[in-house]
N, CA, C and O atoms as CSV, one atom per row, in Angstrom:
chain,resi,resn,atom,element,x,y,z
A,1,MET,N,N,15.713,-24.193,-9.670
A,1,MET,CA,C,16.278,-23.403,-8.600
A,1,MET,C,C,14.478,-22.798,-7.439
A,1,MET,O,O,13.507,-22.098,-7.728
A,2,THR,N,N,14.987,-23.738,-5.884
A,2,THR,CA,C,13.941,-23.564,-5.273
A,2,THR,C,C,13.157,-22.296,-4.852
A,2,THR,O,O,13.604,-21.203,-5.200
A,3,LYS,N,N,11.674,-22.392,-3.908
A,3,LYS,CA,C,11.136,-21.180,-3.937
A,3,LYS,C,C,12.325,-20.228,-3.196
A,3,LYS,O,O,12.762,-19.180,-3.672
A,4,GLN,N,N,12.750,-20.857,-1.891
A,4,GLN,CA,C,13.541,-20.067,-0.753
A,4,GLN,C,C,14.890,-19.413,-1.780
A,4,GLN,O,O,15.180,-18.230,-1.605
A,5,GLU,N,N,15.535,-20.082,-2.643
A,5,GLU,CA,C,16.040,-19.153,-3.490
A,5,GLU,C,C,16.050,-18.112,-4.515
A,5,GLU,O,O,16.824,-17.207,-4.826
A,6,LYS,N,N,15.287,-18.407,-4.800
A,6,LYS,CA,C,14.435,-17.251,-5.684
A,6,LYS,C,C,13.963,-16.267,-5.061
A,6,LYS,O,O,13.488,-15.318,-5.685
A,7,ILE,N,N,14.004,-16.297,-3.564
A,7,ILE,CA,C,12.870,-15.557,-2.846
A,7,ILE,C,C,14.312,-14.425,-2.282
A,7,ILE,O,O,14.411,-13.199,-2.239
A,8,GLN,N,N,15.427,-15.741,-1.852
A,8,GLN,CA,C,16.871,-14.670,-1.773
A,8,GLN,C,C,17.187,-14.065,-3.154
A,8,GLN,O,O,17.553,-12.926,-2.863
A,9,LYS,N,N,17.237,-14.158,-4.198
A,9,LYS,CA,C,17.556,-13.932,-5.368
A,9,LYS,C,C,16.927,-12.424,-5.819
A,9,LYS,O,O,17.331,-11.593,-6.633
A,10,MET,N,N,15.707,-12.453,-4.885
A,10,MET,CA,C,14.692,-11.334,-4.702
A,10,MET,C,C,15.453,-10.408,-4.006
A,10,MET,O,O,15.909,-9.275,-4.164
A,11,LEU,N,N,15.424,-11.399,-3.079
A,11,LEU,CA,C,15.720,-9.759,-2.024
A,11,LEU,C,C,17.480,-9.075,-2.259
A,11,LEU,O,O,17.939,-8.076,-1.705
A,12,GLU,N,N,18.292,-10.128,-3.394
A,12,GLU,CA,C,19.175,-9.521,-3.503
A,12,GLU,C,C,19.685,-8.614,-4.944
A,12,GLU,O,O,20.786,-8.087,-5.107
A,13,MET,N,N,18.598,-8.622,-5.836
A,13,MET,CA,C,18.232,-7.609,-6.482
A,13,MET,C,C,17.728,-6.629,-5.821
A,13,MET,O,O,18.374,-5.581,-5.798
A,14,GLN,N,N,16.636,-6.695,-5.218
A,14,GLN,CA,C,16.377,-5.417,-4.019
A,14,GLN,C,C,17.591,-4.814,-3.376
A,14,GLN,O,O,17.916,-3.687,-3.749
A,15,LYS,N,N,17.974,-5.141,-2.881
A,15,LYS,CA,C,19.140,-4.996,-2.703
A,15,LYS,C,C,20.193,-3.944,-3.183
A,15,LYS,O,O,20.573,-2.927,-2.602
A,16,GLN,N,N,20.608,-4.514,-4.537
A,16,GLN,CA,C,21.639,-3.803,-5.573
A,16,GLN,C,C,20.683,-2.778,-5.793
A,16,GLN,O,O,21.046,-1.669,-5.403
A,17,PHE,N,N,19.409,-2.859,-6.383
A,17,PHE,CA,C,18.513,-1.538,-6.900
A,17,PHE,C,C,18.785,-0.281,-5.724
A,17,PHE,O,O,19.350,0.796,-5.917
A,18,MET,N,N,18.241,-0.757,-4.572
A,18,MET,CA,C,18.519,0.639,-3.388
A,18,MET,C,C,19.802,1.235,-3.196
A,18,MET,O,O,20.012,2.350,-2.719
A,19,ALA,N,N,21.121,-0.062,-3.832
A,19,ALA,CA,C,22.167,0.677,-3.802
A,19,ALA,C,C,22.802,1.201,-4.686
A,19,ALA,O,O,23.945,1.634,-4.545
A,20,LEU,N,N,21.813,1.249,-6.237
A,20,LEU,CA,C,21.949,2.323,-7.701
A,20,LEU,C,C,21.597,3.342,-6.739
A,20,LEU,O,O,22.347,4.061,-6.079
A,21,GLU,N,N,19.872,3.269,-6.777
A,21,GLU,CA,C,19.131,4.496,-6.531
A,21,GLU,C,C,20.296,5.455,-5.470
A,21,GLU,O,O,20.665,6.564,-5.857
A,22,HIS,N,N,20.838,4.825,-4.008
A,22,HIS,CA,C,21.396,5.459,-2.998
A,22,HIS,C,C,22.372,6.281,-3.713
A,22,HIS,O,O,22.642,7.458,-3.471
A,23,GLU,N,N,23.022,5.303,-4.896
A,23,GLU,CA,C,24.686,6.009,-5.196
A,23,GLU,C,C,24.376,7.134,-6.505
A,23,GLU,O,O,24.861,8.264,-6.541
A,24,LYS,N,N,23.413,6.522,-7.611
A,24,LYS,CA,C,23.733,7.808,-8.292
A,24,LYS,C,C,21.933,8.070,-8.747
A,24,LYS,O,O,21.787,8.592,-9.853
A,25,GLY,N,N,20.345,7.667,-7.795
A,25,GLY,CA,C,19.774,8.270,-8.752
A,25,GLY,C,C,19.339,7.392,-9.853
A,25,GLY,O,O,20.052,6.998,-10.776
A,26,ILE,N,N,17.345,6.969,-9.539
A,26,ILE,CA,C,17.194,6.481,-10.714
A,26,ILE,C,C,16.250,7.621,-11.407
A,26,ILE,O,O,15.424,8.338,-10.843
A,27,GLU,N,N,16.542,7.591,-12.543
A,27,GLU,CA,C,15.296,8.016,-13.473
A,27,GLU,C,C,14.113,7.243,-14.042
A,27,GLU,O,O,14.209,6.114,-14.525
A,28,ALA,N,N,13.055,7.907,-13.947
A,28,ALA,CA,C,12.234,6.715,-14.743
A,28,ALA,C,C,12.620,6.378,-15.975
A,28,ALA,O,O,12.282,5.226,-16.251
A,29,VAL,N,N,12.930,6.676,-16.431
A,29,VAL,CA,C,13.332,5.899,-18.126
A,29,VAL,C,C,14.827,4.879,-18.214
A,29,VAL,O,O,15.370,4.417,-19.218
A,30,ASP,N,N,15.113,4.786,-17.156
A,30,ASP,CA,C,15.962,4.111,-16.859
A,30,ASP,C,C,15.149,2.341,-16.409
A,30,ASP,O,O,15.088,1.158,-16.743
A,31,TYR,N,N,14.699,3.316,-15.472
A,31,TYR,CA,C,13.797,2.037,-14.452
A,31,TYR,C,C,12.738,1.320,-16.068
A,31,TYR,O,O,12.795,0.132,-16.385
A,32,PHE,N,N,12.206,1.970,-16.547
A,32,PHE,CA,C,11.215,1.558,-17.677
A,32,PHE,C,C,11.321,0.855,-18.721
A,32,PHE,O,O,10.856,-0.146,-19.267
A,33,THR,N,N,12.417,2.044,-18.902
A,33,THR,CA,C,13.241,1.776,-20.706
A,33,THR,C,C,14.958,2.025,-20.493
A,33,THR,O,O,15.631,2.893,-21.049
A,34,PRO,N,N,15.445,0.954,-19.485
A,34,PRO,CA,C,16.802,1.229,-19.688
A,34,PRO,C,C,17.656,0.628,-21.216
A,34,PRO,O,O,17.634,-0.513,-21.678
A,35,GLN,N,N,17.963,1.155,-21.443
A,35,GLN,CA,C,18.572,0.172,-22.557
A,35,GLN,C,C,20.313,-0.222,-22.401
A,35,GLN,O,O,21.081,0.444,-21.706
A,36,GLU,N,N,20.688,-1.351,-23.147
A,36,GLU,CA,C,21.332,-2.555,-22.918
A,36,GLU,C,C,22.678,-1.776,-22.622
A,36,GLU,O,O,23.317,-0.816,-23.053
A,37,GLY,N,N,22.761,-3.102,-21.274
A,37,GLY,CA,C,24.313,-2.490,-20.419
A,37,GLY,C,C,23.791,-1.703,-19.129
A,37,GLY,O,O,23.975,-2.277,-18.056
A,38,HIS,N,N,23.193,-0.518,-19.108
A,38,HIS,CA,C,22.753,-0.173,-18.042
A,38,HIS,C,C,21.728,-1.236,-16.599
A,38,HIS,O,O,20.752,-1.984,-16.648
A,39,PRO,N,N,22.593,-0.765,-15.528
A,39,PRO,CA,C,22.599,-1.883,-14.257
A,39,PRO,C,C,20.880,-2.701,-14.482
A,39,PRO,O,O,20.591,-3.890,-14.615
A,40,LEU,N,N,19.983,-1.427,-14.448
A,40,LEU,CA,C,18.743,-1.864,-14.693
A,40,LEU,C,C,18.218,-2.908,-16.133
A,40,LEU,O,O,17.125,-3.467,-16.226
A,41,TYR,N,N,18.987,-2.939,-16.828
A,41,TYR,CA,C,18.555,-3.535,-18.160
A,41,TYR,C,C,17.860,-5.107,-17.643
A,41,TYR,O,O,18.086,-5.774,-16.633
A,42,GLY,N,N,17.093,-5.303,-18.610
A,42,GLY,CA,C,16.189,-6.601,-18.135
A,42,GLY,C,C,15.876,-7.225,-16.155
A,42,GLY,O,O,15.669,-8.405,-15.873
A,43,TYR,N,N,15.940,-5.929,-14.973
A,43,TYR,CA,C,16.094,-5.493,-13.933
A,43,TYR,C,C,14.182,-6.570,-14.142
A,43,TYR,O,O,13.807,-7.731,-14.309
A,44,ARG,N,N,13.681,-5.418,-14.005
A,44,ARG,CA,C,12.408,-5.403,-14.534
A,44,ARG,C,C,11.366,-7.111,-14.504
A,44,ARG,O,O,10.594,-7.800,-13.837
A,45,GLU,N,N,12.250,-6.987,-16.014
A,45,GLU,CA,C,11.177,-8.794,-16.097
A,45,GLU,C,C,11.706,-10.071,-15.568
A,45,GLU,O,O,11.143,-11.165,-15.598
A,46,GLU,N,N,13.113,-9.717,-14.976
A,46,GLU,CA,C,13.741,-11.065,-14.386
A,46,GLU,C,C,13.214,-10.929,-12.672
A,46,GLU,O,O,13.425,-11.716,-11.748
A,47,TYR,N,N,12.535,-9.748,-12.675
A,47,TYR,CA,C,12.565,-9.674,-11.226
A,47,TYR,C,C,10.984,-10.743,-10.725
A,47,TYR,O,O,10.798,-11.701,-9.975
A,48,ASN,N,N,9.799,-9.581,-11.981
A,48,ASN,CA,C,9.032,-10.209,-12.563
A,48,ASN,C,C,8.415,-12.001,-12.893
A,48,ASN,O,O,7.358,-12.618,-12.757
A,49,LYS,N,N,9.556,-12.228,-13.297
A,49,LYS,CA,C,9.530,-13.436,-14.001
A,49,LYS,C,C,9.368,-14.496,-12.499
A,49,LYS,O,O,8.531,-15.388,-12.359
A,50,LEU,N,N,10.472,-14.061,-11.449
A,50,LEU,CA,C,10.762,-14.729,-10.427
A,50,LEU,C,C,9.623,-14.553,-9.247
A,50,LEU,O,O,9.499,-15.424,-8.387
A,51,ALA,N,N,8.834,-13.420,-9.261
A,51,ALA,CA,C,8.137,-13.423,-8.429
A,51,ALA,C,C,6.680,-14.247,-8.551
A,51,ALA,O,O,6.034,-14.943,-7.768
A,52,MET,N,N,6.451,-13.699,-10.278
A,52,MET,CA,C,5.488,-15.240,-10.664
A,52,MET,C,C,5.837,-16.789,-10.238
A,52,MET,O,O,5.064,-17.651,-9.821
A,53,GLU,N,N,7.010,-16.852,-10.437
A,53,GLU,CA,C,7.415,-18.119,-9.832
A,53,GLU,C,C,7.580,-18.688,-8.433
A,53,GLU,O,O,7.704,-19.815,-7.953
A,54,VAL,N,N,7.522,-17.231,-7.902
A,54,VAL,CA,C,7.109,-17.410,-6.391
A,54,VAL,C,C,5.567,-17.680,-6.030
A,54,VAL,O,O,5.139,-18.765,-5.637
A,55,VAL,N,N,4.994,-16.813,-6.175
A,55,VAL,CA,C,3.284,-17.034,-6.047
A,55,VAL,C,C,3.262,-18.555,-7.228
A,55,VAL,O,O,2.623,-19.421,-6.629
A,56,ASP,N,N,3.546,-18.891,-8.076
A,56,ASP,CA,C,3.138,-20.034,-8.616
A,56,ASP,C,C,3.079,-21.522,-7.505
A,56,ASP,O,O,2.219,-22.330,-7.156
A,57,ASP,N,N,5.294,-21.155,-7.105
A,57,ASP,CA,C,5.393,-22.089,-6.282
A,57,ASP,C,C,4.614,-22.114,-4.492
A,57,ASP,O,O,4.476,-22.954,-3.602
A,58,ALA,N,N,4.326,-20.904,-4.668
A,58,ALA,CA,C,3.412,-21.067,-2.831
A,58,ALA,C,C,2.485,-21.980,-3.286
A,58,ALA,O,O,2.485,-23.123,-2.828
A,59,HIS,N,N,1.437,-21.514,-4.400
A,59,HIS,CA,C,-0.221,-22.012,-4.476
A,59,HIS,C,C,0.206,-23.482,-5.301
A,59,HIS,O,O,-0.549,-24.104,-6.048
A,60,GLY,N,N,1.488,-23.817,-4.985
A,60,GLY,CA,C,1.646,-25.417,-5.641
A,60,GLY,C,C,1.734,-26.148,-4.235
A,60,GLY,O,O,1.354,-27.303,-4.040
A,61,GLU,N,N,2.323,-25.261,-3.233
A,61,GLU,CA,C,2.401,-25.732,-1.821
A,61,GLU,C,C,1.012,-26.235,-1.543
A,61,GLU,O,O,0.582,-27.373,-1.352
A,62,VAL,N,N,0.767,-25.735,-1.556
A,62,VAL,CA,C,-0.796,-25.105,-0.998
A,62,VAL,C,C,-2.121,-26.277,-1.707
A,62,VAL,O,O,-3.158,-26.622,-1.140
A,63,GLY,N,N,-1.647,-26.675,-3.058
A,63,GLY,CA,C,-3.110,-26.794,-3.668
A,63,GLY,C,C,-3.912,-26.188,-4.711
A,63,GLY,O,O,-4.632,-26.570,-5.633
A,64,SER,N,N,-3.378,-24.735,-4.046
A,64,SER,CA,C,-4.578,-23.326,-5.133
A,64,SER,C,C,-3.871,-22.919,-6.140
A,64,SER,O,O,-2.665,-23.020,-6.364
A,65,GLN,N,N,-4.954,-22.320,-6.894
A,65,GLN,CA,C,-4.011,-21.875,-8.009
A,65,GLN,C,C,-4.483,-20.171,-7.766
A,65,GLN,O,O,-5.026,-19.667,-6.783
A,66,ARG,N,N,-3.917,-19.349,-9.441
A,66,ARG,CA,C,-3.862,-18.128,-8.702
A,66,ARG,C,C,-4.354,-18.470,-9.343
A,66,ARG,O,O,-5.283,-17.820,-9.822
């Protein structure tokens, strides 16, 4: 997946999160410890993984390190 595709995926995830928040509201327990089957199950982990990959990709483009 390219850096741009990762960013696009993150933006889509944000849109889905906001839609869920507006539709049903989000409790802290659902965000931090969602049960399997909940729409946010795995969300934080996947989003964080993508974000760190984007950071690494950006550093790779300019030859720096984090």
